[in-house]
C-alpha distance (Angstrom), angle and dihedral (degrees) to the residues before:
residue distance angle dihedral
M1 . . .
E2 3.85 . .
Q3 3.78 121.8 .
E4 3.85 89.7 -109.7
D5 3.77 92.2 59.5
R6 3.80 95.1 54.1
P7 3.79 119.3 97.5
E8 3.76 115.3 -114.4
R9 3.83 111.3 -99.9
R10 3.76 119.6 -126.8
R11 3.71 112.8 -110.0
S12 3.78 121.6 -127.8
R13 3.81 116.4 -84.8
S14 3.76 89.8 -127.2
R15 3.79 90.2 74.3
H16 3.76 90.8 53.2
P17 3.79 109.0 42.7
V18 3.81 91.6 162.3
R19 3.86 89.0 71.0
D20 3.80 91.2 71.5
Q21 3.76 88.1 55.1
L22 3.79 94.5 56.3
C23 3.85 127.0 89.2
S24 3.84 108.6 -108.7
R25 3.77 92.8 -143.4
C26 3.93 104.5 47.5
G27 3.86 104.0 7.2
E28 3.76 95.7 -122.0
L29 3.81 119.7 146.2
L30 3.82 110.2 -97.9
G31 3.79 122.7 -123.2
R32 3.77 125.5 -117.5
E33 3.87 91.3 -94.3
E34 3.68 93.5 52.7
M35 3.80 94.1 45.7
A36 3.79 89.1 50.8
L37 3.76 91.2 49.5
H38 3.80 91.0 48.3
A39 3.89 90.1 51.4
L40 3.89 91.1 48.4
R41 3.85 91.0 49.9
K42 3.83 88.9 50.2
K43 3.70 92.0 49.1
S44 3.74 90.7 49.3
Q45 3.84 90.8 51.9
L46 3.81 91.1 50.0
A47 3.85 91.2 48.1
K48 3.77 90.0 58.6
F49 3.73 87.5 70.8
G50 3.73 98.9 37.1
L51 3.83 95.1 -102.8
A52 3.80 100.8 116.0
G53 3.81 125.8 65.1
K54 3.77 125.2 -64.9
R55 3.82 101.1 -28.3
R56 3.79 115.4 118.1
P57 3.75 117.7 -121.4
L58 3.82 117.7 -105.9
L59 3.83 92.2 -132.7
K60 3.79 125.4 58.5
R61 3.81 122.2 -142.1
K62 3.80 117.1 -105.4
G63 3.75 108.6 -99.8
D64 3.77 95.1 20.5
G65 3.83 106.6 133.0
S66 3.80 96.9 -156.4
């Protein structure tokens, strides 16, 4: 397979932080409220796995006695 035939790989989102601030449906730049809501949702997702702040994870590790 030649280089030309390969589909282009998507780049990491870290190189394009503006993408996280665009509406996934229409591509418009989100307002402050929408960006804040997006950040809170992301923090909530991370908290489910114990990766954000003081919230406890929903799932316990196997073998954890507590």
